[in-house]
C-alpha angles and dihedrals in degrees: 000000000000125000129192115209115202124181120192115189119143124132119236092218132023108269095024117134112251111236104204124211128182120210122189106187103291095347114094132191125183140158099258128140120266113262094230130043104205110200100175142014122176143159134208134178119237132164097344093314138094115233117206121199128181136172131205124202095202137001128201122180091343117167097182149278128285111207117217133186139187140170123227093270101037141074125253114285126198109235107167149343125230119196116229136223090254103217122015137149093194129073116277125195125211131193134193130176116206105205095173099082132111127218127267096022131123112233128191121204135192138172126227109204115209124197128202090259093060094254117139136199130183127231122223115280121254129199129208131177106222096211107160097176115125119261093220132031117203141163115218135191112281122238127295 
């Protein structure tokens, strides 16, 4: 495989800061801000499901979020896609309910954020123990 590396860094005017960009054929890398500022990502168990919740502070050129899950001994598996707000300067909240879980298992979740240019970034990973056993066992009076 052959790669061409091109570097374009010349100021327009004397004293201008040079904004460097590295291009390798059709792959481009530059120092630009992330399109999404993720401020929270959490999970809770509720009625034999795992509910994911995440909040963004701002979004720029955001296409959406790919939700991925794995167990301790498995690879990442795509489970769903949630469309985003696109562009927003105010906080946005997203929810997803994973109904395809079984009790007493440890699950690890992450988000893959996709922008409209095809670039991706991963969120932090969160773990949750899907333990659906009741907290209290009790025997009550029958009816009537």
